[in-house]
C-alpha positions as CSV (number, residue, x, y, z in Angstrom):
1,M,122.8,123.9,164.9
2,Q,123.2,127.6,163.8
3,D,124.4,128.0,160.2
4,L,127.9,129.8,160.6
5,N,127.8,131.0,157.0
6,L,124.9,133.3,157.7
7,S,127.0,135.2,160.1
8,Q,129.9,135.9,157.6
9,P,130.0,139.2,155.6
10,Q,129.6,139.1,151.8
11,A,133.1,139.4,150.1
12,I,134.6,139.7,146.7
13,S,137.9,138.4,145.4
14,L,141.0,140.6,145.2
15,L,141.0,140.3,141.5
16,E,137.5,141.7,141.4
17,F,138.4,144.4,143.8
18,N,141.3,145.5,141.7
19,G,139.2,145.3,138.7
20,R,136.9,147.9,140.3
21,I,140.0,150.2,140.9
22,K,140.9,149.8,137.3
23,R,137.5,150.6,136.1
24,L,137.4,153.7,138.4
25,L,140.8,155.0,137.1
26,N,139.8,154.5,133.5
27,D,136.5,156.5,134.0
28,S,138.4,159.5,135.7
29,S,139.4,162.2,133.2
30,V,141.2,164.2,135.9
31,L,144.0,161.6,135.8
32,N,145.1,162.7,132.3
33,C,147.1,165.7,132.7
34,W,150.7,167.4,132.5
35,V,152.9,166.7,135.6
36,M,156.2,168.3,136.6
37,A,158.7,165.8,138.2
38,E,162.2,164.4,138.3
39,T,163.3,161.4,136.5
40,S,165.0,158.4,138.2
41,D,165.9,154.7,137.6
42,V,165.5,155.1,133.9
43,R,165.7,151.8,132.1
44,I,165.3,151.4,128.4
45,N,164.4,147.9,126.8
46,R,162.4,148.9,123.9
47,H,159.9,150.4,126.4
48,C,161.3,153.0,128.9
49,Y,160.6,152.1,132.4
50,L,161.3,154.7,135.1
51,E,160.3,156.5,138.3
52,L,158.9,160.1,138.7
53,L,159.9,161.9,141.8
54,Q,159.1,165.1,143.7
55,K,161.7,166.4,146.2
56,N,161.5,169.0,148.9
57,P,163.3,171.9,147.5
58,N,164.9,172.8,151.0
59,T,166.0,169.3,152.2
60,G,166.2,167.3,149.0
61,E,164.0,164.6,150.6
62,T,161.7,162.6,148.2
63,I,158.1,163.5,149.1
64,A,156.3,161.8,146.1
65,R,157.2,158.8,143.9
66,I,155.4,156.7,141.3
67,R,156.4,154.0,138.5
68,A,156.0,155.1,134.9
69,V,156.4,153.8,131.4
70,I,156.8,155.2,128.0
71,W,155.7,152.5,125.4
72,A,158.2,151.7,122.6
73,N,156.3,153.3,119.6
74,T,156.0,156.5,121.7
75,F,159.3,156.6,123.2
76,Q,161.1,156.4,119.9
77,R,159.3,159.5,118.8
78,L,159.6,161.4,122.0
79,S,163.2,160.6,122.7
80,Y,164.3,161.7,119.3
81,N,162.4,165.1,119.7
82,F,164.0,165.5,123.2
83,M,167.4,164.9,122.0
84,Q,166.9,167.5,119.1
85,V,165.7,170.3,121.5
86,T,167.9,169.8,124.6
87,G,171.0,168.3,123.0
88,Q,171.1,165.3,125.4
89,P,169.4,161.8,125.7
90,F,166.4,161.2,128.1
91,N,168.0,160.1,131.3
92,N,168.1,160.1,135.1
93,G,168.0,163.4,137.3
94,M,166.2,165.6,134.7
95,K,163.3,167.9,135.6
96,V,160.6,167.0,133.1
97,M,157.1,168.1,132.2
98,V,155.1,165.1,131.0
99,L,151.7,164.3,129.9
100,V,150.5,161.4,131.9
101,S,147.5,159.0,132.2
102,A,147.0,156.6,135.1
103,S,147.2,152.8,134.4
104,F,146.2,150.1,136.9
105,H,147.1,146.4,136.5
106,E,145.4,143.7,138.7
107,Q,148.7,142.2,139.4
108,Y,151.3,144.9,139.2
109,G,149.3,147.8,140.7
110,I,149.2,151.4,139.6
111,S,151.6,153.2,137.3
112,L,151.7,156.2,135.0
113,V,151.8,156.0,131.1
114,I,153.7,159.0,129.6
115,N,152.2,160.1,126.4
116,D,154.2,163.3,125.7
117,I,157.2,165.2,126.9
118,N,157.7,169.0,126.9
119,P,161.5,169.2,126.1
120,E,161.5,173.0,126.3
121,F,160.7,172.7,130.1
122,T,163.9,170.6,130.6
123,L,166.1,172.9,128.5
124,G,164.8,175.9,130.5
125,D,165.6,174.3,133.8
126,M,169.1,173.5,132.7
127,A,169.7,177.0,131.4
128,R,168.2,178.4,134.5
129,R,170.5,176.6,136.8
130,R,173.4,177.6,134.7
131,I,172.4,181.3,134.8
132,E,171.8,181.2,138.5
133,I,175.4,179.9,139.3
134,I,176.9,182.6,137.0
135,Q,174.7,185.4,138.7
136,R,175.9,184.1,142.1
137,L,179.5,184.0,141.1
138,T,179.1,187.7,139.7
139,S,177.4,189.0,142.8
140,E,180.0,187.6,145.0
141,G,182.7,189.3,142.9
142,I,184.7,186.2,142.1
143,I,183.8,185.3,138.5
144,N,186.7,187.2,136.9
145,M,189.4,186.6,139.6
146,N,191.3,183.8,137.7
147,K,190.9,185.7,134.4
148,E,192.8,188.7,136.0
149,L,195.9,186.6,137.1
150,E,199.2,187.5,135.4
151,W,200.6,184.8,133.1
152,P,204.3,183.9,133.3
153,E,206.3,184.7,130.3
154,V,206.9,181.0,129.4
155,P,204.4,178.7,131.1
156,Q,206.3,175.4,131.0
157,R,205.4,173.7,134.4
158,I,201.9,172.3,133.9
159,A,199.6,170.8,136.5
160,V,197.1,168.6,134.5
161,I,193.6,167.5,135.9
162,S,192.2,164.6,133.8
163,A,191.2,161.1,133.8
164,Q,194.3,158.9,133.6
165,G,194.5,156.9,130.3
166,A,191.7,159.1,128.7
167,A,192.0,159.9,125.0
168,G,191.8,163.6,125.5
169,Y,194.8,163.4,128.0
170,G,196.7,161.4,125.4
171,D,196.0,163.9,122.7
172,F,197.1,166.7,124.9
173,M,200.4,165.1,125.9
174,N,201.2,164.2,122.2
175,Q,200.6,167.7,121.1
176,L,202.8,169.1,123.8
177,R,205.7,166.6,123.3
178,N,205.7,166.9,119.4
179,N,205.5,170.6,119.0
180,P,207.2,172.0,115.9
181,Y,209.4,174.4,117.9
182,G,211.2,171.8,120.2
183,L,209.8,173.6,123.4
184,K,210.1,171.7,126.5
185,F,207.1,171.3,128.9
186,Y,207.2,169.6,132.5
187,T,203.8,168.2,133.3
188,A,202.3,166.4,136.4
189,L,199.0,164.5,136.2
190,F,196.5,164.8,138.9
191,G,194.0,162.0,138.2
192,A,190.4,162.9,138.6
193,V,186.9,161.3,137.7
194,M,185.5,163.5,134.9
195,Q,182.0,162.3,134.6
196,G,179.4,161.0,137.1
197,Q,178.5,162.1,140.6
198,Q,182.2,162.0,141.8
199,T,183.3,164.7,139.2
200,V,183.0,167.7,141.6
201,P,184.7,166.2,144.6
202,S,187.4,164.5,142.6
203,V,188.3,167.7,140.7
204,I,188.2,169.8,143.8
205,A,190.6,167.3,145.6
206,A,193.0,167.5,142.6
207,L,193.0,171.4,142.8
208,E,193.7,171.2,146.6
209,K,196.7,168.9,145.9
210,I,198.0,171.4,143.4
211,G,197.3,174.4,145.5
212,A,199.5,172.9,148.3
213,N,202.4,172.8,145.8
214,E,201.5,176.1,144.0
215,D,205.2,177.2,143.7
216,L,206.0,174.1,141.5
217,F,203.7,175.1,138.7
218,D,202.9,178.0,136.3
219,C,199.3,177.1,135.5
220,V,196.6,174.3,135.7
221,V,194.9,172.7,132.7
222,I,191.5,170.9,133.2
223,I,190.8,168.7,130.3
224,R,188.2,166.2,129.1
225,G,187.4,164.8,125.7
226,G,183.9,165.0,124.0
227,G,180.9,163.4,125.5
228,S,177.3,163.8,125.8
229,T,175.9,167.0,127.3
230,T,174.6,165.0,130.2
231,D,178.2,163.9,131.1
232,L,179.4,167.7,130.7
233,N,176.4,168.9,133.0
234,W,178.5,167.8,136.0
235,F,180.8,170.8,135.4
236,D,177.8,173.2,135.9
237,D,178.3,173.4,139.8
238,Y,178.8,176.3,141.9
239,T,181.3,174.9,144.3
240,L,183.6,173.6,141.6
241,A,183.2,176.9,139.6
242,A,184.1,179.0,142.8
243,N,187.2,176.8,143.4
244,V,188.4,177.5,139.9
245,A,187.6,181.2,139.9
246,Q,189.6,181.8,143.1
247,F,192.5,179.4,142.3
248,P,195.9,181.3,142.7
249,L,197.2,179.9,139.3
250,P,195.8,180.5,135.8
251,V,193.5,177.8,134.8
252,I,193.0,176.6,131.2
253,V,189.7,174.7,130.6
254,G,189.4,172.4,127.6
255,I,186.2,170.3,128.1
256,G,184.2,168.8,125.4
257,H,183.8,170.2,121.9
258,E,183.7,173.6,120.4
259,R,179.8,173.7,120.8
260,D,179.9,172.7,124.4
261,V,180.0,175.4,127.3
262,T,180.0,175.0,131.0
263,V,180.1,177.3,133.9
264,L,183.9,176.7,134.1
265,D,184.3,178.3,130.9
266,Y,183.0,181.5,132.4
267,V,185.5,181.6,135.3
268,A,188.7,180.1,133.9
269,A,191.6,182.3,132.8
270,E,191.5,180.6,129.3
271,R,188.8,178.6,127.6
272,V,189.5,176.4,124.7
273,K,187.4,173.9,122.7
274,T,189.5,170.7,123.1
275,P,192.3,169.1,125.1
276,T,194.5,169.5,121.9
277,A,193.6,173.2,121.7
278,A,194.7,173.5,125.4
279,A,198.2,172.2,124.4
280,E,198.3,174.5,121.3
281,L,197.6,177.6,123.6
282,L,200.5,176.7,125.7
283,I,202.7,176.1,122.7
284,G,201.6,179.3,121.2
285,K,202.7,181.2,124.4
286,G,206.1,179.4,124.4
287,S,206.6,180.1,120.7
288,A,205.6,183.9,121.2
289,A,208.5,184.1,123.8
290,L,210.7,182.3,121.4
291,A,209.7,184.6,118.5
292,H,210.4,187.6,120.9
293,L,213.9,186.4,121.6
294,T,214.5,185.8,117.9
295,E,213.2,189.3,117.2
296,L,215.7,190.8,119.6
297,T,218.5,188.8,117.9
298,N,217.3,190.1,114.5
299,D,217.1,193.8,115.8
300,V,220.9,193.4,116.7
301,V,221.7,192.2,113.3
302,S,219.7,194.7,111.6
303,I,221.2,197.6,113.6
304,A,224.7,196.3,112.6
305,R,223.9,196.1,109.1
306,N,222.3,199.5,109.0
307,Y,225.3,201.1,110.6
308,I,227.7,199.4,108.2
309,S,225.6,200.2,105.1
310,R,225.3,203.8,105.9
311,S,229.0,204.2,106.8
312,S,229.8,202.4,103.6
313,E,227.5,204.6,101.4
314,Q,228.8,207.7,103.1
315,L,232.4,206.7,102.5
316,A,231.8,206.0,98.8
317,Y,230.1,209.3,98.3
318,L,232.8,211.3,99.8
319,S,235.4,209.4,98.1
320,S,233.8,210.1,94.7
321,T,232.9,213.8,95.1
322,I,235.8,215.2,97.1
323,P,238.9,213.6,96.0
324,M,241.2,215.9,97.7
325,A,239.5,215.4,101.2
326,A,239.2,211.8,100.5
327,R,241.9,210.6,102.9
328,H,240.6,213.0,105.6
329,L,237.0,211.9,105.3
330,A,237.9,208.3,105.0
331,E,239.8,208.6,108.3
332,R,236.9,210.1,110.0
333,A,234.6,207.4,108.5
334,R,236.8,204.8,109.6
335,M,236.8,206.1,113.1
336,Q,233.0,206.3,113.2
337,L,232.6,202.9,111.8
338,Q,235.1,201.6,114.7
339,Q,233.0,203.3,117.3
340,F,229.7,201.8,115.8
341,M,231.3,198.5,115.7
342,S,232.5,198.8,119.3
343,N,228.9,199.7,120.4
344,I,227.3,196.8,118.7
345,P,228.8,194.1,120.9
346,L,227.9,196.1,123.9
347,H,224.4,196.5,122.8
348,A,224.1,192.9,121.9
349,K,225.7,191.7,125.1
350,S,223.4,193.8,127.3
351,R,220.3,192.3,125.6
352,I,221.7,188.8,125.7
353,D,222.8,189.1,129.5
354,A,219.3,190.0,130.3
355,E,217.8,187.0,128.5
356,R,220.4,184.8,130.0
357,E,219.5,186.2,133.4
358,K,215.8,185.2,132.8
359,L,217.0,181.7,131.7
360,G,219.1,181.4,134.9
361,R,216.1,182.2,137.1
362,T,214.1,179.6,135.4
363,A,216.9,177.0,135.8
364,D,217.1,177.9,139.6
365,R,213.4,177.4,139.9
366,I,213.7,173.9,138.3
367,K,216.7,173.1,140.6
368,D,214.6,174.1,143.7
369,A,211.8,172.0,142.7
370,A,214.1,169.0,142.2
371,A,215.7,169.6,145.6
372,R,212.4,169.7,147.3
373,A,211.3,166.5,145.8
374,M,214.5,164.8,146.8
375,L,214.2,166.1,150.4
376,K,210.6,164.9,150.6
377,E,211.7,161.4,149.4
378,Q,214.6,161.3,151.7
379,M,212.3,162.1,154.8
380,R,210.0,159.4,153.6
381,L,212.8,156.8,153.5
382,E,213.9,157.8,157.0
383,A,210.5,157.5,158.4
384,M,210.2,154.0,156.9
385,N,213.6,153.1,158.4
386,D,212.5,154.2,161.7
387,K,209.4,152.0,161.5
388,V,211.5,149.0,160.4
389,Q,213.8,149.6,163.5
390,L,210.7,149.9,165.7
391,L,209.3,146.6,164.5
392,S,212.5,144.7,164.7
393,P,212.5,141.4,166.8
394,R,215.5,142.6,168.6
395,N,213.6,145.6,169.9
396,T,210.9,143.3,171.2
397,L,213.5,141.2,173.0
398,N,215.0,144.3,174.5
399,R,211.7,145.2,176.1
400,G,211.7,142.0,178.1
401,Y,209.8,139.6,175.8
402,S,211.2,136.2,174.5
403,L,211.2,134.4,171.3
404,T,210.5,130.7,171.3
405,L,211.4,128.3,168.4
406,C,210.8,124.8,167.6
407,N,212.5,123.2,164.8
408,G,213.5,126.7,163.6
409,K,210.0,127.9,163.5
410,A,208.5,130.4,165.9
411,V,205.9,129.1,168.5
412,T,202.8,131.4,168.9
413,D,200.5,128.9,170.5
414,A,201.0,126.0,172.9
415,S,198.8,123.7,170.8
416,Q,201.8,123.6,168.3
417,L,204.0,121.7,170.9
418,K,203.8,118.0,171.9
419,A,205.6,116.1,174.6
420,G,209.3,115.5,173.7
421,D,209.6,118.6,171.6
422,V,212.9,120.5,172.1
423,I,212.3,124.1,172.1
424,T,214.9,127.2,172.2
425,S,214.0,130.4,174.1
426,H,215.9,133.4,173.0
427,F,216.1,136.5,175.5
428,K,217.8,139.9,175.4
429,T,221.0,138.2,176.1
430,G,221.5,134.5,175.6
431,H,219.1,131.6,175.1
432,V,218.2,128.3,176.7
433,Q,217.0,124.9,175.4
434,S,213.9,123.1,177.1
435,T,212.2,119.7,176.6
436,V,208.4,119.7,176.6
437,K,206.8,117.3,179.1
């Protein structure tokens, strides 16, 4: 018999074959070089495990992908340096330039070992993206549109875009409510996600809701407390910036800390460093109006005192220097004084009436807003009542259907009945009883 083993090709084990690949990679110096890529799936557990991606710049489709690792002793040094230069931790979705070498494990396959990171490359990419957005807004002529809007004399009706329950929102509201001037502000919160991928669509949706009720508000405040630079990078977005730039109401942006700057800061009517500073800005505008009103009142008092003072001095001088004409001059001075005194109330009344008219207009706007809200709720209640009427069992009977009860309970399936059961059938008019056979 022929030896079948003689016809079989010579073979090696999979482990030995993988060992050959490993030796080949270790002998190749071309696989130790700087690579540009985007980070993904970053996981830190002493060591830093991640994926490096390359995407098509036109479609965003991933065209290259490989696993990578930064060993713990190297990652501690590289991550600290990266934070110092870029101001943010090493994380997902970053454009990076890394020094890599290939590593092959017989069981887990090929991966890259990252030995160094160029943080200046990542910092440059972030700055380049922000500059490109600002240049585009400038070339389209919209970057200053919101800044050029006219502020109302006393902005008291505030639409707030923030995360509900956030500390920054709480600080903002406490500052408004406890202002030292006793000013009243009327706020409405439009909740939004203020970090992560839903930031842009969430804030734009809130702006659209406010825009649909533009007449109810004097301005918009977008606030978020401090966070990492990575969290704030979500606000460096062209679509969101274009919406804020073209919004029909003045927008105040208070995002992060004093050192933080986003594209929204370049397009908003007012940029402040914190949510508390946003409240202080509104309080400042209100107190300025209050100070102006106080100044007008003081002007009236000052004019009156000056008139009286000058008249008194003139009367005293004439009385002491011209005794013979004292009575005549005193009479003339008294007449002038009466004329001045009669003019003072008119002058004061004119100014007070003007301010009262402004306050009246403000009160009318508040009444109109309340009326619209009541009308809206009334229409909603009427719609709910119509729906209740439409779903009423009586309407169902009126359309020719019947309602069958057994022992007081509605029968919806014949399997619920057994012989001998007494059932009651209700119709549009009247009812009958039957026995099940």
